[in-house]
N, C-alpha and C positions, 0 to 999 in steps of 0.2 A: 541905459541902454548903450547898445551896442554896433558899429552896422564892422562888417562883414568881408572882404573882396580877397575875392580868389583870382589870382589872374595866370591863375595855369598855369607857370614857369618848372616848376619840379616834372609835373608835365612831358610837357615838350622838348626840357634839355633829356629826357630818358628817355625819349624815341630818338632825335636824336643821337644821345652815345648808341642805341641800335640800328637804325643807318647808317652811322660811319660806320660801324661795325660788319655790317653785313653788309657793308660797300667794299670795305677789306677784307675779307672773307671772298670775296668774287673775287679779290682782280687780284687774291692769291689764286685762287681756280686757275686762273686762267694763267699764269703764269708754272704755272705745273704739267697745264695743257698742252703751256705751245714746248715746255722743255723737252716734256714728253715724248711729240712726235715726233721732236731736233735725234733724241735719243734711240730714236726705234726707225726712222729714217740713217740713220748715220748707222744704227747695226745691223741695217738693211746690205746701201754699202757694200760695207765687210765684207760679209758675206756674199756681194756678187762678185767682186775685184777680187779675191781669194780662191 
């Protein structure tokens, strides 16, 4: 007779890794958006000055 106990740790770790990856992607997308906005505004200002 055997008793099998499933703790679900494997699934929890996989979910945590996915959430972490998604969070990093959102962070990177935000940085790219901000950087792109500054680059666009800088180019606009340079265009208006000259």
